[in-house]
C-alpha positions in Angstrom: 1.8 -15.4 -13.4 -1.2 -13.5 -12.2 -1.2 -10.7 -9.6 -2.3 -12.8 -6.6 0.4 -15.5 -7.4 3.1 -12.8 -7.5 1.8 -11.4 -4.1 2.0 -14.9 -2.6 5.5 -15.4 -3.9 6.6 -12.1 -2.5 5.1 -12.9 0.9 6.8 -16.3 0.9 10.1 -14.5 0.2 9.5 -12.2 3.2 8.7 -15.2 5.4 12.0 -16.8 4.3 13.9 -13.6 5.0 12.4 -13.4 8.5 13.2 -17.1 9.2 16.8 -16.7 8.0 17.3 -13.6 10.2 15.9 -15.4 13.2 18.2 -18.4 12.7 21.2 -16.0 12.4 20.2 -14.0 15.5 19.5 -10.9 13.5 16.7 -8.4 14.0 15.0 -6.0 11.6 13.7 -2.6 12.6 10.3 -3.6 11.1 8.7 -0.3 11.8 11.2 1.4 9.4 10.5 -1.0 6.4 7.9 0.0 3.8 6.6 -1.6 0.6 7.0 0.7 -2.4 4.0 0.2 -4.7 5.0 0.6 -8.3 2.9 0.8 -11.5 -0.5 2.3 -12.4 -2.5 -0.9 -11.9 -0.8 -2.1 -8.6 -3.4 -3.5 -6.2 -1.3 -2.3 -3.2 -1.4 -5.5 -1.4 -0.3 -5.5 2.3 2.6 -7.6 3.4 4.1 -8.6 6.7 7.6 -9.3 8.0 7.1 -11.9 10.7 4.0 -10.8 12.7 4.4 -7.1 11.8 2.4 -5.6 8.9 4.7 -3.4 6.8 3.7 0.2 5.9 3.3 1.2 2.3 4.5 4.2 0.3 3.8 5.6 -3.2 7.2 7.4 -3.4 10.5 7.0 -1.6 13.8 8.8 -1.9 17.2 7.0 -2.0 20.6 8.3 -3.1 19.0 11.7 -4.0 16.6 10.2 -6.6 12.9 10.1 -5.9 11.0 7.3 -7.6 7.2 7.4 -7.5 4.5 4.8 -8.1 4.4 5.6 -11.9 8.2 4.9 -12.1 8.9 8.6 -12.6 12.3 9.7 -11.3 13.4 13.1 -10.3 16.4 14.7 -8.6 15.9 16.1 -5.2 
């Protein structure tokens, strides 16, 4: 699978998630969602959830562990 094919699959998954949520009367706080770009050769494609383009990030913290785009982990 090449990079553009993987990006298309990911966008299709996001579209399916949005459709499922709509059918089940659920809403996402889309402005709070981000795409975490991992890896050194990541093309940093942009994705949307419904009609809203998602923000992007090179590092995010969760459960007191910070993971950056080079997959380095550190304790906060």
